C-alpha positions as CSV (number, residue, x, y, z in Angstrom):
1,M,61.3,52.4,-39.5
2,C,63.5,50.9,-42.1
3,Y,64.4,53.1,-43.8
4,S,66.8,50.9,-46.5
5,S,68.1,48.0,-46.4
6,Q,71.3,45.9,-48.3
7,I,69.6,43.6,-50.3
8,R,70.4,40.3,-51.6
9,A,69.5,40.5,-55.2
10,E,71.2,37.3,-56.2
11,Y,67.7,35.5,-57.8
12,K,69.4,32.6,-58.8
13,K,69.9,32.1,-55.4
14,Y,65.5,32.0,-54.7
15,V,65.7,29.6,-57.6
16,R,68.5,27.5,-56.0
17,K,66.6,27.1,-52.3
18,W,63.3,27.1,-52.4
19,G,62.5,26.0,-56.3
20,A,61.4,29.1,-57.4
21,D,60.9,31.0,-60.5
22,I,61.8,33.9,-62.0
23,S,59.0,36.4,-63.6
24,L,61.6,37.4,-66.9
25,K,59.0,39.1,-68.5
26,Q,58.4,41.4,-65.3
27,Y,62.2,42.2,-65.1
28,F,61.9,43.2,-68.9
29,Q,58.9,45.5,-68.2
30,L,60.6,46.7,-65.4
31,Y,63.8,47.6,-67.8
32,W,62.2,48.5,-70.2
33,D,59.7,51.2,-68.4
34,R,63.4,52.7,-67.0
35,R,64.2,54.0,-70.1
36,T,61.4,56.5,-70.3
37,D,60.6,57.4,-66.8
38,A,63.6,58.6,-63.9
39,K,61.7,57.4,-61.4
40,I,62.9,53.7,-61.7
41,K,65.2,53.2,-59.2
42,I,67.3,49.7,-59.7
43,P,70.2,49.0,-57.5
44,K,73.2,48.4,-59.8
45,V,73.7,44.5,-57.8
46,T,70.1,43.8,-59.9
47,D,72.0,45.0,-62.9
48,A,74.7,42.5,-62.3
49,E,72.2,39.5,-62.4
50,F,71.8,39.3,-65.7
51,A,75.9,40.0,-66.6
52,N,76.0,36.7,-67.7
53,P,72.5,35.9,-69.7
54,E,71.7,32.3,-69.8
55,N,68.3,32.9,-72.3
56,E,66.9,35.1,-74.9
57,E,64.9,36.7,-72.2
58,E,68.2,37.3,-70.2
59,R,70.3,38.5,-73.3
60,K,67.1,41.1,-74.0
61,I,66.9,42.4,-70.4
62,K,70.4,42.3,-70.2
63,E,71.0,45.1,-73.8
64,L,68.5,47.5,-71.9
65,I,70.6,47.6,-69.1
66,D,73.6,48.5,-71.3
67,E,71.4,50.7,-73.3
68,F,70.4,52.3,-70.2
69,N,74.4,52.6,-68.9
70,A,75.1,53.7,-72.6
71,Q,72.7,56.8,-71.7
72,Q,73.6,57.5,-68.6
73,A,77.6,57.9,-69.0
74,A,77.2,59.9,-71.5
75,K,74.5,62.6,-69.3
76,F,77.5,62.2,-66.8
77,E,80.5,62.8,-69.1
78,Q,78.6,66.1,-70.8
79,E,77.4,67.6,-67.0
80,L,81.8,67.1,-66.3
81,F,82.5,69.1,-69.9
82,K,80.1,71.7,-68.8
83,Q,80.9,72.2,-65.3
84,K,84.5,72.2,-66.3
85,K,84.0,75.3,-68.8
86,R,81.9,76.5,-65.8
87,L,85.3,76.5,-63.8
88,A,87.5,77.5,-66.0
89,D,84.9,80.8,-66.8
90,A,85.0,81.5,-63.1
91,E,88.9,81.0,-62.9
92,R,89.5,83.9,-65.6
93,T,87.3,86.2,-63.7
94,L,88.9,85.7,-60.6
95,Q,92.5,86.7,-62.2
96,T,91.5,90.1,-62.4
97,K,88.5,90.7,-60.0
98,T,87.5,88.5,-57.2
99,T,83.9,88.8,-57.1
100,K,81.1,87.1,-55.2
101,K,80.2,85.5,-58.0
102,A,83.2,83.8,-59.6
103,I,84.0,82.2,-56.1
104,E,80.5,80.7,-55.9
105,E,81.0,79.3,-59.7
106,K,84.1,78.5,-58.1
107,R,82.7,76.3,-55.6
108,I,79.5,74.7,-57.4
109,S,81.7,73.9,-60.4
110,T,83.7,72.3,-58.6
111,D,81.7,70.3,-56.3
112,K,79.6,69.3,-59.6
113,I,82.7,67.9,-60.8
114,E,83.3,65.9,-58.6
115,W,80.0,64.4,-58.5
116,A,80.7,63.7,-62.0
117,K,83.5,61.6,-61.6
118,D,82.4,59.8,-58.8
119,K,78.9,58.9,-60.3
120,L,81.1,57.6,-63.9
121,V,83.5,55.3,-61.8
122,R,80.4,54.0,-59.8
123,L,79.0,53.2,-63.8
124,R,82.1,51.9,-64.9
125,Q,83.8,49.8,-62.7
126,P,83.2,46.0,-62.5
127,E,83.0,44.7,-58.5
128,L,80.3,45.4,-56.8
129,D,79.9,47.0,-53.3
130,A,77.7,47.8,-50.6
131,E,76.4,50.7,-51.7
132,D,75.5,48.7,-54.7
133,A,72.9,46.5,-52.6
134,R,71.3,49.6,-51.0
135,I,67.8,50.0,-51.7
136,F,65.5,53.3,-50.1
137,P,62.0,53.9,-50.7
138,G,61.2,53.9,-54.0
139,W,63.4,51.5,-55.3
140,Y,62.7,48.2,-56.7
141,A,64.0,45.0,-55.1
142,P,63.6,41.2,-55.6
143,V,60.4,40.0,-53.5
144,L,59.5,36.8,-53.0
145,I,55.9,35.8,-53.3
146,A,53.7,32.5,-53.8
147,E,51.9,33.1,-56.7
148,N,49.3,30.0,-58.1
149,G,51.0,27.5,-56.1
150,K,53.8,28.2,-57.2
151,L,57.0,30.5,-55.3
152,V,57.7,33.3,-58.1
153,V,60.6,36.1,-57.5
154,K,59.4,39.5,-58.7
155,P,61.2,42.8,-58.8
156,M,59.2,45.2,-56.5
157,R,59.3,49.1,-56.1
158,Y,59.6,49.5,-51.8
159,Q,56.7,51.7,-51.3
160,C,53.9,50.1,-51.4
161,R,50.4,51.6,-53.7
162,V,48.1,49.6,-51.8
163,E,44.9,48.4,-54.9
164,G,42.1,50.7,-55.1
165,S,44.3,53.9,-53.8
166,P,45.1,57.1,-55.7
167,A,48.5,57.9,-57.3
168,F,49.1,60.3,-55.0
169,N,48.7,58.3,-52.3
170,D,52.8,57.6,-52.8
171,V,53.0,61.3,-52.0
172,K,50.0,61.7,-49.5
173,F,51.7,58.9,-47.3
174,P,55.3,59.0,-47.8
175,G,56.0,56.2,-45.2
176,T,53.8,53.6,-46.4
177,Y,57.3,51.4,-47.3
178,N,56.8,50.2,-44.2
179,A,53.8,48.5,-42.6
180,R,53.4,48.5,-39.0
181,R,52.2,45.3,-36.8
182,D,49.7,47.6,-35.3
183,N,48.0,48.2,-38.0
184,L,48.2,45.7,-39.8
185,E,44.4,44.9,-40.0
186,G,44.1,48.8,-40.2
187,F,44.9,50.4,-43.3
188,W,47.4,47.4,-44.9
189,K,43.9,45.1,-44.1
190,K,43.6,44.5,-48.0
191,Q,47.5,42.8,-48.2
192,F,47.5,41.0,-44.6
193,G,46.4,37.7,-45.0
194,Y,46.5,38.2,-48.0
195,K,49.6,39.0,-49.8
196,H,52.7,38.6,-48.2
197,G,56.0,38.4,-49.6
198,I,60.0,38.1,-48.3
199,L,62.5,40.6,-49.0
200,I,66.4,39.0,-48.4
201,A,69.0,41.2,-47.0
202,N,71.8,41.6,-44.6
203,A,71.6,44.4,-43.0
204,F,69.3,47.5,-43.0
205,Y,69.8,51.0,-42.1
206,E,67.7,53.8,-39.5
207,N,67.7,57.6,-39.4
208,V,68.1,58.3,-35.5
209,S,69.2,60.9,-33.5
210,M,72.7,61.6,-32.2
211,H,71.8,62.3,-28.8
212,K,69.6,58.8,-28.7
213,M,72.3,57.0,-30.2
214,E,74.4,58.3,-27.3
215,G,71.6,57.8,-24.6
216,R,71.4,61.5,-23.4
217,E,69.5,64.9,-23.5
218,L,69.5,67.4,-25.8
219,S,71.8,69.8,-24.2
220,P,70.5,73.4,-24.0
221,G,70.2,75.1,-27.0
222,E,71.6,72.1,-29.0
223,K,69.8,71.3,-31.9
224,E,68.9,67.8,-32.8
225,Q,71.4,66.1,-35.5
226,N,70.1,62.9,-37.5
227,V,72.9,60.4,-38.0
228,V,72.2,57.2,-40.1
229,L,73.1,53.5,-38.8
230,E,73.3,50.2,-40.0
231,F,72.4,47.5,-38.3
232,R,73.5,43.8,-39.6
233,P,72.7,40.9,-37.5
234,Q,75.2,38.7,-35.6
235,P,76.6,36.2,-36.6
236,K,76.2,37.6,-40.4
237,Q,73.6,36.0,-42.1
238,D,70.6,36.0,-44.7
239,I,67.6,37.5,-42.9
240,L,63.8,37.1,-44.4
241,I,62.3,40.1,-43.7
242,A,58.9,39.6,-43.8
243,C,56.8,42.2,-46.7
244,L,52.9,43.0,-47.6
245,W,52.9,43.5,-51.5
246,A,50.2,44.8,-54.1
247,H,49.7,44.9,-58.0
248,W,48.1,48.4,-58.3
249,Q,45.9,48.9,-61.9
250,A,44.4,51.7,-62.4
251,P,42.9,52.4,-65.9
252,G,45.8,54.1,-68.8
253,Q,48.5,53.5,-66.6
254,P,51.0,51.3,-65.9
255,D,50.6,48.5,-63.5
256,L,52.6,48.9,-59.9
257,W,54.0,46.1,-57.8
258,S,55.1,47.6,-54.8
259,F,55.7,46.1,-51.2
260,A,56.0,47.5,-47.4
261,A,58.3,46.0,-44.9
262,I,56.6,44.9,-41.5
263,T,58.1,47.1,-38.2
264,D,57.7,46.4,-34.9
265,E,58.6,47.2,-31.6
266,P,62.6,46.7,-32.0
267,P,65.3,44.7,-29.5
268,A,66.9,46.2,-26.8
269,E,70.1,46.6,-28.9
270,V,68.2,48.9,-31.7
271,A,66.4,50.6,-28.7
272,A,69.4,51.1,-26.9
273,A,70.3,53.0,-30.3
274,G,67.8,55.6,-30.4
275,H,65.5,53.9,-32.7
276,D,62.2,52.6,-31.9
277,R,60.8,50.4,-34.8
278,C,62.1,46.8,-36.5
279,I,61.9,44.7,-39.5
280,I,60.9,41.1,-39.1
281,P,63.2,38.3,-39.6
282,I,61.0,35.3,-39.9
283,K,62.4,31.4,-39.9
284,P,63.0,29.7,-42.6
285,E,61.0,26.6,-41.2
286,N,57.6,29.8,-41.6
287,L,58.6,30.4,-45.0
288,E,56.0,28.6,-47.0
289,A,52.9,29.2,-44.2
290,W,53.6,32.9,-44.2
291,L,53.5,32.8,-48.0
292,N,49.9,31.1,-48.6
293,P,48.1,33.0,-45.3
294,D,44.3,32.1,-45.4
295,P,42.1,35.4,-44.4
296,G,40.0,33.9,-42.7
297,D,42.5,32.4,-39.9
298,L,45.0,35.5,-38.5
299,K,46.4,33.9,-35.7
300,P,48.9,31.7,-37.3
301,M,50.2,34.8,-39.0
302,Y,51.1,36.8,-36.3
303,A,52.0,33.4,-34.2
304,I,55.3,33.6,-36.9
305,L,55.7,36.6,-36.6
306,D,56.3,36.4,-32.9
307,D,58.8,33.2,-33.5
308,R,60.8,35.6,-35.4
309,E,64.6,34.9,-35.5
310,R,66.5,36.9,-33.2
311,P,69.6,37.6,-33.8
312,Y,71.7,40.5,-32.8
313,Y,71.6,43.0,-34.6
314,E,75.8,45.0,-33.9
315,H,75.3,49.1,-35.7
316,R,77.5,51.4,-36.7
317,L,77.4,54.9,-38.4
318,A,76.5,53.8,-42.2
319,A,79.4,55.3,-44.6
């Protein structure tokens, strides 16, 4: 499975390279909804796209981002104050009497102080780093699709909820951020051949077992230990990840745009690193055909998935 990806959120690049439109109305709605919905997660690299607004729509989006960041900063500062007081109380107790409770209070408050400080630093630093471009299941990312004969970039959640399914499927089927190639005409039959998209990324991350990464069996009595590996194509490049998407609607519920990355058997170097699935990067020359499928003829779509880009994926332990 594609546990996480490092995305390219530069939507202006989509415009320059493919002449795509940007669904600013949908971006505005997403940021508006984030004000009251803590489940909406947007990577900082996407926020940065609106740092220098070029029109009124972008200016309104930036206002929502600034408002949200101010609220977040206030929340972290309040937590910092609370935990500093908690730490001071524990230290006063320990000056007169060593208790298990006071020791635990000191440990917990110290950890939470560091957590709040780190959150404030990351929130306020103007420079972006690789972590700011990471998306995880449930996070939003820009997806390139074809709509009414034009290419459009829309923000979508990285966990697909297919049309007509109940909202609780998000919990019942938590792995629906990936669409297995061998199930495209099964679970994903309403999407495959109908709603294709592209996510641009330059790295992806996978959970693997340490003993598999090291190419060995578990030792007697050894417990399985998980690690996260970063896979980055070599030479360094953007990859066009084949995706399926859905526009879910239900009475009395907000619309949900969401997507899943298609995965297949891994290339040799990914398998050797201990993982059994891999995303499918399509070739740029197949982009238009992929985004405009014919549900009556799926063979060309399978051909595009077969005729994929095949970079070498260099891996390392994720930071």
